[in-house]
Phi, psi and omega in degrees: 000142180285132177257128182241133175226156181233140174235120178262121188255132167149134172294332181294338177277325183287327178267000181087000179303325181226138184267130185284086178270348180292314184299319180295317181301312186294324179293320174291319185297315176300320178295330172297331181278358182090009180245188174207151179281120177282328182201142167245134172231145178241131186228150178290167175283059175228140188300319178295323181296315178300303185306315187286331175294318181288321178296325184292321173296325182284331172302321179282012178060039184295139173267329174229122183251120180256108181254117196239134177099162172076025183255004188283184184273349185275165184308318186285351176277090193235021182301317190285325179293317183292322179300309184303302181303320181292328183272348189069042173257166170254177191253135175222144176288125183259123186295321183294323172300315180298323177293328180289322178289322171293325176299320184291324172287335181287319181297333181275006183076028181255359171076203182269094186280148179295136176280082186293178180295319186293323182283324173299324181306327182287353175253004180273096183247153173313149183296139183072007179272168181239124172290145178245132181294137182256108182287330192249324184251193181264310191288123173288150173284176182219136167241138183212144179251129168225113180058233183282337186270146175250119179256123174261131166245116187248164175286157181276338176302126193294323180297316178294318180305305187297327180287324183282331177294317182291323182280319196240345181255310186303311181307312182295323180293317176304316178308311182293322178291336182075185180278117176220160180236137178248124170243144183214154181216151170231128181252147171255114183254140178228143172084015176224139188274145179302328180296320178286329175285342193298307181304323181289323171301312181302318180297316185287326179294324173291321176284338172231082177301137172100349174276136183269119169234123181218120186264143175235099181292137179244026171083197189242127174230127186060024183085000180251137173290137187243120178229138160256138187239114171267131175232132176218146182219129173254128185207153177282356180241110179309305181301319179295322179297313172299317180296323177298316184293311181298330176294317176296317179302313168311311176299318179290320180292322183293327187286318181297318176299326179291323182281000186082017178260178180239150176219136175213150180286136178262310179207160166225144180207159174265000000 
């Protein structure tokens, strides 16, 4: 199985100044591709924290590491320094990255702006890396390979990150995942306690390894316990994926009804 990890960089995430919507988006996006995010980590804008987190990820034999944030021109933007140090690479000014940065300013109608030290900093990339075009912002993204791992460094601004992910990251991930199909369904369960549902879920997980079944308690309404239940299957066979989900849903519905509760579908999606 292809292992994907994400590293979110920024003190603003740790102190609650900014909500980390990027990790949520990447996780959801990977799920639609039939994959999953194995781990997310959030670290401070400190060189040692970035280096340590990346090295730990490499020790887990990660195939793809997605590092988000810290690519800008300010002193606290030190992601690329951390990635280079974590991989044992040097830093070099990348001419293509320089051209991308200059082109962004010209495209914004600012003409040929001076390439100050702060602007040149955004083009200082780990050795052997490839700059990724930023269609919306200034700082290029980065793709760098180390052994079996591919590391993508993306900007922290959500719009910039999402566009770069779709354009530069997603095609490579799809190729690595191969052709897979994901089918999922969500049930709304009423009048059955989660503790009563647990043995049913356990039996289904044992009978169908690889199936994702997750219950989400939603409190009490009108004296009835409310639960949302997700079921998902990923397979290289589209028919088998759908059939497996339908079989699990049928068993859950039967069990809920036997317990005196009610079950209805909320949504089903591929």
